[in-house]
C-alpha positions in Angstrom: 94.0 92.2 99.1 92.5 94.3 96.6 92.5 98.1 96.4 89.7 99.4 94.2 90.3 102.9 92.6 87.0 104.8 92.3 88.6 107.9 90.6 86.1 107.6 87.7 83.2 107.7 90.1 84.5 111.1 91.8 85.2 112.4 88.3 81.7 111.9 87.2 80.2 113.3 90.5 82.2 116.4 89.9 81.5 116.4 86.2 85.2 116.6 85.4 87.0 115.0 82.4 90.4 113.2 82.5 91.9 116.1 80.4 90.6 118.7 82.9 91.8 116.7 85.9 95.1 116.1 84.2 95.7 119.9 83.8 94.6 120.9 87.3 96.6 118.1 89.0 99.6 118.5 86.7 99.8 114.9 85.8 100.1 113.3 82.3 97.1 111.8 80.9 98.7 108.5 80.6 99.6 108.5 84.3 95.9 109.6 85.3 94.6 106.9 83.0 96.7 104.1 84.6 95.6 105.1 88.2 91.8 105.5 86.9 91.8 102.0 85.4 93.4 100.6 88.7 96.6 99.4 86.9 98.7 101.5 89.1 101.0 99.8 91.7 101.4 102.9 93.9 100.5 106.5 94.2 102.4 109.3 95.9 100.7 110.9 98.7 101.3 114.4 97.0 99.4 113.2 94.0 96.5 111.9 96.0 96.6 115.2 98.0 96.3 117.2 94.6 93.6 114.9 93.3 91.6 115.2 96.6 92.0 118.9 96.6 90.9 119.5 92.9 87.9 117.0 93.4 87.0 118.3 96.9 86.9 114.8 98.4 88.6 112.3 100.9 91.2 109.7 100.0 88.6 107.1 101.0 86.3 108.5 98.3 88.9 107.4 95.7 90.5 104.3 97.2 88.6 101.4 98.6 89.8 98.1 100.2 88.1 94.8 99.5 89.1 91.5 101.2 89.4 89.1 98.1 90.5 86.2 100.3 87.0 84.9 100.8 
């Protein structure tokens, strides 16, 4: 199972920097960077909610599942 994080794609579509998103979501740069690079092991629903609100998107726009068993 592989979950791909497309946060950088959504940020680019909204022309938003990591610094700007960090301020609006009230998350540290390091935590957002970990999420953006796909190194995060989990995400709180409240964090996902805030990110979706700021980026005006759906959770499925940020998170994608791929079956890597093939």
